[in-house]
C-alpha positions as CSV (number, residue, x, y, z in Angstrom):
1,M,80.4,119.5,99.2
2,P,77.1,117.6,97.1
3,H,73.8,119.4,97.5
4,K,73.1,117.1,100.3
5,I,74.8,114.4,102.4
6,K,74.5,112.4,105.7
7,L,75.5,114.0,108.8
8,R,77.8,111.0,110.2
9,R,79.6,110.7,106.4
10,F,79.9,114.6,107.1
11,L,81.4,114.0,109.9
12,A,83.9,111.5,108.6
13,N,85.1,113.7,105.7
14,T,86.2,116.3,108.3
15,G,89.1,114.9,109.4
16,I,88.7,115.9,112.9
17,F,87.4,112.0,113.8
18,R,89.6,109.3,112.9
19,N,87.1,106.3,113.3
20,R,82.6,105.5,113.1
21,Y,83.0,104.9,116.6
22,E,84.7,108.3,117.0
23,T,81.9,110.3,115.4
24,E,78.6,108.0,117.1
25,K,80.2,108.8,120.3
26,A,80.5,112.7,119.1
27,L,76.8,112.5,118.3
28,E,75.7,111.1,121.7
29,S,77.8,113.5,123.3
30,G,75.2,116.0,122.2
31,L,78.5,118.4,120.9
32,V,77.8,118.0,117.1
33,K,74.8,121.3,115.9
34,V,73.7,121.5,112.9
35,D,73.0,125.4,112.6
36,N,73.0,126.0,116.1
37,K,70.7,123.0,117.3
38,T,72.1,119.5,119.1
39,V,71.3,116.6,116.2
40,K,72.4,112.7,117.6
41,G,71.4,110.9,114.3
42,G,74.1,110.5,112.0
43,S,71.2,110.0,109.8
44,F,69.9,114.0,109.5
45,D,70.5,115.2,106.1
46,V,73.0,118.4,105.7
47,K,72.5,120.8,103.1
48,K,74.9,123.6,101.3
49,K,73.5,126.4,103.5
50,H,73.6,124.5,107.0
51,H,76.9,125.4,109.1
52,V,78.0,121.9,111.2
53,F,79.6,123.0,114.6
54,Y,81.8,120.6,117.0
55,N,82.2,121.8,120.5
56,N,80.8,125.0,119.2
57,K,83.7,125.6,116.9
58,E,82.1,125.7,112.8
59,I,83.6,122.7,111.1
60,K,84.3,122.0,107.2
61,M,84.5,119.3,104.9
62,V,88.0,118.6,104.0
63,A,88.5,119.7,100.1
64,K,91.2,116.8,99.6
65,S,91.5,113.9,101.2
66,I,95.3,112.6,101.9
67,Y,97.3,109.7,101.8
68,I,100.9,108.9,103.3
69,I,103.1,106.5,104.2
70,L,105.4,106.9,106.7
71,N,109.1,105.1,108.0
72,K,108.5,106.3,112.0
73,P,112.3,106.6,113.0
74,I,112.8,105.1,116.9
75,G,111.9,106.9,119.1
76,Y,109.2,108.6,117.7
77,L,105.3,108.3,118.7
78,S,102.3,107.4,117.1
79,Q,100.6,109.5,119.3
80,K,100.3,113.3,119.0
81,D,102.5,114.0,123.0
82,P,103.7,117.8,123.2
83,S,106.1,116.7,125.8
84,R,107.8,113.9,123.8
85,K,108.6,113.0,120.2
86,N,106.0,112.2,117.5
87,V,105.4,110.8,114.8
88,Y,103.1,114.7,114.3
89,D,106.4,117.1,114.2
90,I,107.4,115.2,111.4
91,V,103.7,115.2,109.7
92,N,104.5,119.1,110.9
93,Q,107.8,120.1,108.6
94,M,106.3,118.7,105.6
95,K,106.0,121.2,102.8
96,E,103.6,120.0,100.2
97,F,101.1,120.7,102.4
98,S,98.4,123.6,104.4
99,D,98.9,124.2,108.1
100,D,94.9,123.6,107.7
101,E,95.8,120.0,106.3
102,K,98.2,119.5,108.7
103,K,95.9,119.6,111.4
104,T,93.4,116.7,109.8
105,M,96.0,114.1,109.3
106,F,96.0,111.4,111.3
107,N,97.7,107.8,111.6
108,V,95.8,104.8,111.2
109,G,97.3,102.4,113.2
110,R,100.4,102.4,115.6
111,L,104.2,101.4,116.3
112,D,105.9,101.7,119.3
113,I,108.2,104.6,120.2
114,D,111.6,101.5,120.1
115,T,109.9,100.4,117.0
116,E,110.6,101.1,113.1
117,G,108.7,101.6,110.2
118,L,105.5,101.4,108.0
119,L,102.7,104.0,109.5
120,I,99.7,104.9,107.1
121,M,99.2,108.6,107.6
122,T,95.8,110.5,106.2
123,N,93.0,112.4,107.0
124,D,90.0,110.4,105.7
125,G,88.2,109.1,108.4
126,Q,86.4,106.6,106.1
127,L,89.8,104.6,105.5
128,S,89.8,104.0,108.6
129,N,86.9,103.2,109.6
130,K,87.0,99.9,106.8
131,I,90.3,99.2,108.1
132,I,88.7,98.7,111.5
133,N,85.9,97.0,110.5
134,S,87.2,94.9,107.9
135,S,86.7,91.4,107.8
136,K,90.0,91.4,105.8
137,F,92.8,90.0,107.6
138,F,95.2,92.6,106.9
139,E,99.2,91.2,106.8
140,K,102.0,92.8,108.5
141,T,105.0,91.9,107.7
142,Y,108.3,92.7,110.0
143,F,111.7,93.0,110.0
144,V,113.3,91.3,113.2
145,I,116.9,90.8,114.7
146,L,117.2,88.7,118.0
147,D,120.0,88.4,120.0
148,K,120.4,84.9,119.1
149,P,119.8,82.8,116.4
150,L,115.8,81.2,116.0
151,L,115.5,77.1,116.6
152,P,114.1,75.6,113.9
153,K,111.5,74.4,117.3
154,D,110.8,77.8,118.2
155,K,109.9,79.3,114.9
156,L,107.9,76.3,114.4
157,Q,106.0,78.0,117.7
158,L,106.0,81.1,115.7
159,E,103.8,79.2,112.8
160,K,101.0,77.8,115.1
161,G,100.8,80.6,117.5
162,V,102.2,81.1,120.9
163,K,100.7,82.5,124.1
164,I,101.3,85.9,125.4
165,V,100.2,88.4,128.1
166,V,97.4,90.9,127.3
167,K,95.7,93.8,129.2
168,K,91.6,93.8,128.7
169,D,89.5,95.7,131.8
170,G,93.1,96.0,133.6
171,K,93.0,92.1,133.9
172,R,96.0,90.3,132.6
173,L,95.0,87.2,130.8
174,Y,97.2,84.6,128.8
175,Y,96.5,84.9,124.4
176,K,97.1,82.7,121.6
177,T,98.3,84.2,118.9
178,R,97.2,83.3,115.1
179,E,98.9,81.5,112.5
180,A,102.6,83.5,111.3
181,K,105.2,82.9,108.8
182,V,108.8,82.8,108.9
183,K,111.0,83.5,106.9
184,L,114.5,83.2,108.0
185,L,116.7,85.8,106.4
186,D,119.7,84.8,108.8
187,D,120.2,82.9,111.8
188,K,118.9,85.4,113.8
189,E,117.4,87.6,111.2
190,L,114.2,86.7,110.2
191,E,110.5,88.2,108.6
192,L,107.8,87.3,110.5
193,T,103.8,87.9,109.3
194,I,100.9,88.2,111.4
195,T,97.2,89.3,110.7
196,E,96.7,91.0,113.9
197,G,98.2,93.7,116.3
198,K,98.1,93.4,120.3
199,K,100.0,95.8,121.9
200,R,103.8,94.5,121.5
201,Q,103.2,91.3,120.5
202,I,106.3,90.6,117.7
203,R,108.1,91.4,121.4
204,K,105.7,89.4,123.4
205,M,105.6,86.9,120.8
206,L,109.6,85.8,121.0
207,M,109.9,86.9,124.3
208,A,107.3,84.0,125.7
209,L,109.9,81.8,123.7
210,G,112.9,83.5,125.1
211,Y,114.1,85.7,123.1
212,A,115.0,89.4,122.8
213,V,114.2,91.5,120.3
214,V,117.4,93.8,119.1
215,F,116.0,95.8,116.8
216,L,112.5,95.5,114.9
217,K,111.0,97.3,111.7
218,R,107.9,97.1,110.1
219,I,108.4,96.9,106.4
220,S,104.6,96.2,105.4
221,I,100.9,96.2,105.6
222,G,99.1,94.6,102.6
223,R,101.0,95.3,99.2
224,L,101.7,98.5,100.7
225,S,105.7,99.0,101.7
226,T,108.1,101.5,102.9
227,G,110.6,100.6,100.0
228,S,113.7,102.7,99.7
229,L,112.3,105.6,102.7
230,T,114.8,105.8,105.6
231,P,113.5,106.5,108.5
232,G,111.4,110.4,109.0
233,Q,110.7,110.2,104.8
234,H,107.7,109.9,103.4
235,K,105.7,108.9,100.2
236,I,102.1,110.6,99.1
237,L,100.0,108.3,97.1
238,A,97.4,108.1,95.6
239,K,93.2,107.2,96.9
240,E,93.6,103.8,94.8
241,E,97.1,103.3,95.6
242,I,96.2,103.0,99.0
243,Y,92.6,101.3,98.9
244,D,93.7,99.3,96.2
245,N,97.1,97.3,97.9
246,L,94.8,96.9,101.1
247,F,91.6,95.9,99.3
248,G,92.0,94.9,96.1
């Protein structure tokens, strides 16, 4: 730990909070204390002599940052749920990390339970923050198998944007997706690249055009890709590899 660090950054580096919204919410709730004194300002200077508590438990900055790409298998949730299979069951089997390190890790972004593919796992809260607040549109490419051949007119519609139904504040609204890239691999197989991430967006886009998705896999985010990773396999990356392939 440096001689002093802003409390907001200290919290981001504990691995407990996955984005700035969560750290600000923790501060506003009064659950963060420095030497038993509640602190709500993220600009407070934390020094080496200080002890920081969250919800009455002392917390520390993570000794090392962890960056993993995981090929999430079908049938696994992206979020923690002790009653169902989830990606943290896979994390807990990773022998490269201690139990304490595993507890600090979280996924950046999500994939539906019936979708395979690339997930970024990390304990770097600043990375999650940077991705969420970035003005850059990250290209995410999916390999898709359809139930029937994709017609040329529907390929063009995908590229222009499709109206899908989304939920916002409990209401069902129509939303037109951004322009997409479509690469046909076979009559029923394609690579679809989008720059947004509405819930079940790929399936909804194709369903709106009359197609059912038989298989769906996210193969890349930016210049990060699953490569030869099989479902359930992971790869540890250096910080520079993650940041350069996303923001470089």
